N, C-alpha and C positions, 0 to 999 in steps of 0.2 A: 377820404378824411384821414387826418394824421393826428394821433394822440400820443401823449407821453405818460408812461407809467414807471415810476421808480428809475428815472433816467434811461429807460429803454424806449427806443423809437418803434412804434407800432403803426403800420399802415393798414387801415381797414379797407378791404377790398369791396367792390361792388358786387351786384348780383351776377353780372356778366363779365366785366373787365377784371382781369387778374393782375399779375405783376407786369406783364407786357401784353396788352390787348385781350382779345377773346380767343380761347382755345377750346377744342373739343374734337371728339371723333366725328369725322365727316359723315353727314347724312343721319347722324344720331343727335347729339347735342347741337352740332353746328350743321344745320341743313339749309336749303334755299329759302325756306320760310323765315328763319331767323336772319339770314343774310339780307333779305329784302327789308326787314324791319330795321336792321342796323343802317342800311342804305337810306331809308326814310329819315332816320334820326340825323345821320351825317349831312344829308342834303338840307334838312330843315335848319340845322345849326349853322352851316355855312351857306346860308340863304342866297341862292342864285349866283354863287361864285363858281370857281372852277377847281375840280378835284382830279389829281392824277391817280389812276388805278393800275397797279401792277400785280403780278402773281409769281409764285414759285412753280416748280416743275411737278408738283404732286398731281396724282390722277384727279383728285377732287377740285383742284384749284380753278380750272375754267368754269366749272359749275358755280362755285361760290362767287367768283369774280363777276360772272354774268348776272347773278342774282343781286349782288350789292350795287352793281352799276344800274340795274333797272330801278332799284329803290331810290338811288340818288337822282337819276334823271326825272323821275316822277314828281320831284319837288321843284323842278325848274332849275336845278343846279346842273352845271355842265361837267362832262367827263372827258378826260384825255386818257385813252387806254394805251399802255405801252407794252402789254403782254409780259413775258418772262423778265424778271428783274431781281437783282440782289438787294439787300437792305440799303447799303450805302448808295447804290445806283438810283433807287427810288427816292431817297432823300435828296440827291443831287437834281433829279428830274423835276422835282417840285419848283426849284428855283430856276432851272434851265427853261421850263415852259411858263414862267411867271404865274404859277398857279397859286391857289390859296390854301391847299392842303393836299394830303396824299393818303392813299389806302393801299396797303400791301397784304395780299392773301398769302399767308405763310404760317407754318407752325415751327419754324426754325429747326432745332435739333430733334424734335419729337418724331416718333415712328410714322411711317407713311399713311397710316390710317387716320392720323390726326390732321387737322388744319387750324388756321387761325386768321384773325382779322386785326391788323395793326393800323392805327390812324396817326398821321403825322401832321404837324402844323405848317404854316407858311415858311418857317425857317428850316424845315426838314428835321424837326425834333419831335419825338413822341409827344402826343398831347398830354396835358396834365391830368391828374386824378379828378380835378374839379370839372374839366370838360368832359371826362368819361362819366362822371355822375350826372351831368346835364344830358348827355346822350341816353343814358339808362332811363332818366326821367321821361324823356320824349317817347322812348320805346314803351315803357310800362304804363304810362298815362295816356298813350296813344295820341300824342300832341303833334304828330307828324303832319306837315302840310302836303297837299296835292295840288299841282299846277293844272290849269286848264289844258285842254288838248293841244292848243296852239302856243302854249307857254312852257311845254316840256323842255328840259335841258338839252343842249346840243351834245352830240357824241362824235368824237374823232379818234382816230388811231394814229399814233406817231411811233417812229422808230426809237428804240431805246438809245439815248445819246452816249453810246459807249466811248467813242473816240474823244468826245468833249469831256467826258468824266476822267479818262486817262490823262489827258492834257492838264486838267485841273489838279489832279493828285500829283502829277509830276512837278508842279511848282514847289513842292515841299520836300523834295529829295534831290540828291546830286546825281542827276541822270548820267552825265558823262563819266563820273567815277564808277558807276555801276556797269556801264557799257564796257569799260576798259577791262573789267574782270572776266568778261565772257564766260559767265557761269553756266554750268549744266545743272538743270533743275528737273526733278521728278515731282510732278504735281498731281495729287489725288483730288479731283474735283467733287468727289462724292455724289456724282450724278445730279448735282444741284445747280442753282442759278449762277453760282460762281463760274461755271464752265463757260459762260458766254463772254466773260470779261478777263478773268485772271490769266489764262494762257496768252491772250493778245497783249495784255499789259506787260507781261514778262518778256515776250518776244520783242516788244518795242524797246526793251532795255538791253537788247542784244543777248539775251539768254537763250541757250539751247534747251528747249522745253520738251520733255517727254510726259505725256498725260496718260493717266488711267482714270477710269470712271468719268469720262468727260461727256458722256451722252445724257441728255435730259430725260432720265427715266425714273419715275417716281418709285416704283417698286424695287429699285436697286440702289436707293439713296443710302441704305444702311448696309455695311459690309457684312456678309455672311461668312463666318469663320469656316475654313476648310483645312487644308494641310498647313497653310501658313496663316498667321495673324496678319493684319494689315501692315504692321510695323516690320514683320519679317519679310513680307513680300516686297515692300519698298526697298528694304536693305538688300535683298537679293537682286532686285532690278537695278539698283545703283551700282552694285559690284559688276554687273554685266555691261555697263555703259563705259566705254573708254573715254 
């Protein structure tokens, strides 16, 4: 709900959804029980259609993804599971697989103990606050539908369309001009989902890429300061590369 007070725009948040989806500490506020209920609501709203589900590399993400997938399937709505995905890649995958919506299990920049649920529409855009309110109403009023055993939604697993996404994005840049630069790039992937796509995208642009923190490790997603800050370390590494 959006209200105006003295020319100041105020967005009234719901009970579960905040500025961007649902977030909370995994297995506390955001546990499998809540994830299943959110899955019920999503499946009920997108009645018997198809949802793409992806996740980030956090320790709790497989647990939350499995729970929300179960909730969606129980309503008769179909799930295409793509495993680890970045935000833009999930958005692209919805259209790539001709799906009707998408769900990403991720808490973005928050510390590793957090997780979140973000819901996207058919166009790969975050759902509106109006739809969020409808999902909350389904959850709290327990209006979720349950399909008969022989009408449960179908489940399939697909590879993340990384090459297709890179080709799509490449339409909007001067690929040949970038290739001619033969740039040397030091890339800190933060041990997050970007590690599965960004190094490959840069190498396709003829960049010589040196990666750090490119393993999908939840507990290392946030740099721990030691002798060097992250900026000092990258500066040191850049100076050592001829």
